[in-house]
C-alpha positions as CSV (number, residue, x, y, z in Angstrom):
1,M,-87.2,27.6,-110.2
2,Q,-85.6,31.4,-110.1
3,E,-88.3,31.9,-107.4
4,A,-87.1,28.6,-105.5
5,I,-83.2,29.8,-105.8
6,E,-84.3,33.3,-104.4
7,K,-86.0,31.9,-101.2
8,A,-82.8,29.6,-100.9
9,D,-80.9,32.7,-100.8
10,V,-82.8,34.4,-98.4
11,L,-82.3,31.1,-95.9
12,I,-78.5,31.0,-96.4
13,E,-78.3,34.8,-95.8
14,A,-80.4,34.2,-92.6
15,M,-78.5,31.3,-91.5
16,A,-75.3,33.4,-90.6
17,W,-77.3,35.3,-87.9
18,I,-79.2,32.4,-86.7
19,R,-75.8,30.9,-86.1
20,R,-74.4,34.3,-84.3
21,L,-77.5,35.1,-82.3
22,R,-78.1,31.4,-80.9
23,D,-78.4,31.1,-77.2
24,K,-78.7,35.0,-77.3
25,V,-81.3,37.1,-75.3
26,T,-83.7,39.3,-77.3
27,V,-86.0,41.7,-75.1
28,I,-88.8,42.5,-77.2
29,K,-91.3,45.4,-76.3
30,L,-94.9,45.4,-77.3
31,G,-97.1,48.3,-77.0
32,G,-99.0,51.2,-78.2
33,S,-101.2,50.9,-81.4
34,L,-99.7,47.5,-82.1
35,L,-101.7,45.7,-79.3
36,D,-104.9,46.8,-81.0
37,D,-103.9,45.6,-84.4
38,T,-104.7,42.0,-84.0
39,D,-103.3,41.0,-87.6
40,S,-99.9,42.8,-87.0
41,L,-99.4,41.5,-83.7
42,R,-100.3,38.0,-84.8
43,H,-97.5,38.2,-87.6
44,V,-95.0,39.4,-84.5
45,L,-96.0,36.5,-82.4
46,V,-95.4,34.2,-85.0
47,D,-91.8,35.7,-85.5
48,I,-91.3,35.2,-81.6
49,V,-92.1,31.7,-82.0
50,F,-89.6,31.4,-85.0
51,M,-86.6,33.0,-83.0
52,E,-87.3,30.5,-80.1
53,T,-87.5,27.6,-82.5
54,V,-83.8,28.5,-84.3
55,G,-82.1,28.8,-80.8
56,M,-82.7,32.5,-79.8
57,R,-84.1,33.3,-76.3
58,P,-86.8,36.1,-76.7
59,V,-88.2,37.7,-73.8
60,V,-91.6,39.8,-74.3
61,V,-92.3,43.1,-72.1
62,H,-95.6,44.8,-73.0
63,G,-97.7,47.6,-72.2
64,G,-101.5,47.9,-72.8
65,G,-102.0,51.6,-72.8
66,K,-105.2,51.5,-75.1
67,A,-106.9,48.7,-73.7
68,I,-106.5,50.3,-70.5
69,N,-107.9,53.8,-71.9
70,R,-111.1,51.7,-72.9
71,A,-111.5,50.1,-69.8
72,L,-110.9,53.4,-67.6
73,A,-113.7,55.2,-69.6
74,E,-116.1,52.1,-69.3
75,E,-115.6,52.2,-65.3
76,G,-116.3,56.4,-65.6
77,L,-112.7,56.8,-64.6
78,E,-110.7,59.5,-66.1
79,S,-107.3,58.8,-67.8
80,Q,-104.6,61.8,-66.8
81,F,-101.0,61.7,-67.8
82,I,-98.0,63.7,-66.4
83,Q,-94.7,64.1,-67.9
84,G,-96.0,60.8,-70.0
85,R,-96.7,58.9,-67.1
86,R,-100.4,57.6,-66.2
87,V,-101.4,59.1,-63.0
88,T,-102.4,55.9,-60.9
89,D,-104.7,56.0,-58.0
90,D,-106.2,53.2,-56.1
91,A,-109.2,52.6,-58.6
92,T,-107.1,52.8,-61.9
93,L,-104.6,50.4,-60.2
94,Q,-107.3,48.1,-59.9
95,V,-108.2,48.4,-64.0
96,V,-104.6,48.4,-64.8
97,E,-103.7,45.2,-63.0
98,R,-106.7,43.3,-64.6
99,V,-106.2,44.6,-68.4
100,L,-102.7,44.5,-68.3
101,A,-101.5,42.0,-65.8
102,Y,-104.1,39.6,-66.6
103,E,-106.4,40.1,-69.7
104,T,-103.6,41.0,-72.0
105,N,-100.5,39.5,-70.5
106,E,-102.2,35.8,-70.7
107,W,-103.7,36.3,-73.7
108,L,-100.2,37.3,-75.4
109,A,-98.9,34.1,-73.7
110,S,-101.8,31.9,-74.7
111,E,-101.4,33.0,-78.2
112,I,-98.1,32.2,-78.5
113,E,-98.8,28.9,-77.5
114,R,-101.6,28.4,-80.3
115,L,-99.0,29.6,-82.9
116,G,-96.8,26.6,-81.9
117,G,-94.6,28.1,-79.1
118,R,-94.1,27.8,-75.5
119,A,-94.8,30.8,-73.5
120,M,-95.2,31.8,-69.5
121,P,-97.3,34.7,-68.0
122,L,-95.2,36.3,-65.4
123,N,-98.0,38.2,-63.3
124,F,-99.2,38.3,-60.0
125,R,-101.2,35.2,-60.1
126,G,-98.4,33.1,-60.7
127,S,-94.5,34.6,-60.7
128,S,-94.0,38.3,-60.8
129,V,-90.4,39.2,-61.8
130,L,-90.4,42.7,-61.4
131,E,-89.6,44.6,-58.1
132,G,-89.4,48.2,-57.9
133,Q,-90.3,51.7,-55.9
134,P,-92.7,54.7,-56.6
135,L,-91.2,56.8,-59.3
136,K,-90.3,60.2,-58.0
137,L,-90.7,63.0,-60.3
138,T,-90.7,66.7,-59.6
139,S,-92.7,70.0,-61.6
140,D,-90.7,72.6,-63.2
141,D,-90.9,74.7,-60.4
142,G,-89.2,71.6,-58.3
143,K,-92.3,70.5,-56.3
144,P,-92.9,66.9,-56.2
145,I,-95.4,65.3,-58.4
146,D,-98.0,62.9,-56.8
147,L,-98.3,60.1,-59.6
148,G,-99.9,57.5,-57.3
149,N,-99.2,53.8,-57.6
150,V,-96.6,54.6,-60.5
151,G,-93.4,52.7,-60.0
152,E,-89.8,52.2,-61.5
153,V,-88.0,49.0,-61.7
154,T,-85.2,48.3,-59.0
155,Q,-84.5,44.5,-59.5
156,V,-85.2,41.8,-61.8
157,D,-85.4,38.1,-61.0
158,R,-82.9,37.2,-63.7
159,M,-82.6,33.5,-62.5
160,A,-86.7,33.2,-62.8
161,I,-86.5,34.3,-66.6
162,D,-83.1,32.5,-67.5
163,N,-85.0,29.1,-66.3
164,L,-87.8,29.8,-68.7
165,C,-85.6,30.4,-71.9
166,Y,-83.2,27.6,-71.0
167,A,-86.4,25.4,-71.0
168,G,-87.6,26.7,-74.2
169,Q,-90.2,29.1,-72.9
170,V,-90.9,32.8,-74.0
171,P,-91.2,34.7,-70.6
172,V,-93.9,37.3,-71.3
173,I,-94.0,40.2,-68.6
174,P,-96.6,42.6,-67.9
175,S,-95.1,46.4,-66.9
176,M,-96.1,46.4,-63.3
177,C,-94.0,45.3,-60.3
178,N,-94.2,44.6,-56.6
179,D,-92.8,47.3,-53.9
180,A,-91.3,46.4,-50.9
181,A,-94.5,46.8,-49.0
182,G,-96.3,44.3,-51.1
183,G,-98.1,46.7,-53.0
184,K,-98.4,46.7,-56.8
185,L,-97.0,49.5,-59.2
186,N,-97.7,50.5,-62.7
187,V,-94.8,51.0,-64.7
188,N,-94.0,52.6,-68.3
189,A,-93.2,49.7,-70.5
190,D,-90.3,51.2,-72.2
191,T,-88.4,51.5,-68.6
192,A,-89.5,48.2,-67.8
193,A,-88.2,46.7,-71.0
194,M,-84.7,48.4,-70.6
195,A,-84.6,47.5,-67.0
196,V,-85.1,43.7,-68.0
197,A,-82.3,44.0,-70.9
198,E,-80.1,45.5,-68.7
199,S,-80.5,42.8,-66.1
200,L,-80.1,40.0,-68.6
201,G,-77.6,41.6,-70.4
202,A,-79.4,41.0,-73.7
203,E,-77.8,41.1,-76.9
204,K,-80.5,43.2,-78.4
205,L,-83.3,45.3,-77.1
206,V,-86.5,45.5,-80.0
207,F,-89.0,48.4,-79.5
208,L,-91.8,47.8,-81.9
209,S,-93.3,51.1,-82.8
210,D,-95.9,52.6,-85.4
211,I,-93.2,54.0,-87.4
212,N,-90.2,52.8,-89.1
213,G,-87.6,53.8,-86.9
214,V,-85.5,57.2,-86.3
215,R,-85.9,59.5,-89.5
216,R,-83.7,62.4,-90.5
217,D,-87.1,64.0,-91.5
218,I,-90.1,62.8,-89.2
219,E,-93.0,63.2,-91.9
220,D,-90.8,61.1,-94.5
221,P,-90.5,57.8,-94.2
222,D,-87.7,57.1,-97.0
223,S,-85.5,59.4,-94.3
224,L,-84.8,56.3,-92.2
225,I,-81.6,56.0,-90.6
226,S,-80.6,52.4,-90.8
227,S,-77.9,52.3,-88.4
228,L,-76.6,54.8,-85.7
229,T,-73.8,54.7,-83.2
230,V,-74.1,56.9,-79.9
231,D,-72.2,60.0,-81.2
232,D,-74.4,60.0,-84.5
233,A,-77.4,59.8,-82.2
234,Q,-76.5,62.6,-80.4
235,E,-75.5,64.8,-83.2
236,L,-78.9,64.3,-84.8
237,I,-80.8,65.3,-81.5
238,A,-78.2,68.1,-81.1
239,S,-79.2,69.6,-84.6
240,G,-83.0,68.8,-84.4
241,S,-83.2,66.2,-86.8
242,I,-84.5,63.8,-83.9
243,Q,-87.0,65.5,-82.1
244,S,-90.1,65.7,-79.9
245,G,-91.4,62.2,-78.6
246,M,-88.5,60.4,-80.1
247,I,-85.8,62.4,-78.4
248,P,-86.6,60.7,-74.8
249,K,-86.5,57.2,-76.5
250,V,-83.4,57.6,-78.2
251,E,-81.6,59.1,-75.2
252,A,-83.2,56.2,-73.0
253,C,-81.9,53.9,-75.3
254,L,-78.2,55.4,-75.4
255,A,-78.3,55.0,-71.7
256,T,-79.2,51.6,-71.8
257,L,-76.3,50.8,-74.1
258,D,-74.0,52.0,-71.6
259,R,-75.3,49.4,-69.2
260,G,-74.3,46.1,-71.4
261,V,-77.0,45.7,-74.0
262,G,-75.3,45.2,-77.1
263,K,-77.9,46.7,-79.5
264,I,-81.2,48.5,-79.4
265,H,-83.5,48.1,-82.5
266,I,-86.6,50.4,-83.4
267,I,-88.8,49.0,-86.0
268,D,-92.2,49.3,-87.3
269,G,-94.4,46.3,-85.9
270,R,-97.1,46.7,-88.6
271,L,-94.8,45.5,-91.2
272,R,-95.6,41.8,-91.7
273,H,-92.8,39.9,-90.2
274,S,-90.5,43.4,-89.5
275,L,-88.8,41.4,-86.5
276,L,-87.4,38.5,-88.5
277,L,-86.3,41.0,-91.5
278,E,-84.6,43.2,-88.8
279,I,-82.9,40.6,-87.1
280,Y,-82.1,37.9,-89.6
281,T,-81.1,40.0,-92.7
282,N,-78.0,42.3,-93.6
283,K,-80.0,45.3,-94.0
284,G,-82.9,44.9,-91.7
285,V,-86.1,47.4,-91.9
286,G,-86.0,49.6,-89.1
287,T,-83.1,51.7,-87.1
288,E,-80.3,50.0,-85.1
289,I,-78.5,52.0,-82.2
290,V,-74.9,50.5,-81.4
291,H,-71.7,51.6,-79.8
292,N,-69.5,54.1,-81.1
């Protein structure tokens, strides 16, 4: 009987969040090691189906880096990265398109449907919703860097995404875009998710990572910071508590908050049902970054 009462308490706690977040858009970025962990990924997809079932409007944006690396190796092509971006020549672009925009994208959508939800893959075969332009980076000495077919998102087809959400479908968006000339560009998945969240005015943007969030000590999982304001985050960057690869991610999150996104979460996607625990419980399991 006590176990049944505790389950009821969990449902009551979740009810307040379910009511508050009904009809709200949450953009969920999938990528990194999570896409290689089939069991953990399926738990995340179950969570996404639950979110849609109780009235939220989840939108998935995904990468596919490790699968692309394997496919490139099979083709005898070398992976090269500059400033965190994959150098994408024409041969690499063909592999990226096949693995990311078709194989991964369509598998994610079909798996959501297998788990009881409804989903739509938004790739070049059907309806691509991202448009962009070539990304221009410079080296330390000010010289332009040639990344090949790498882009940044400049426009999101909000109406197409909204229509799918209203119809009870989960849009599944690969991190690639069209350019003005009809070409295709490879896009960093984090920045693609941010562009989608900004365009939709999302209530939440969730990054599923392989660590449990922002930590005061990167080596200590127990030093997790559950909630950060913009000022808090800037102070932790200045003090060195937030360091290395987490700095650009947090700085990008802060910029996204300034452009209309309500709240950003960084959570460990390997934790079973971490998405539901973060969104529908009072304490959560990761880090939320909020306005001051």
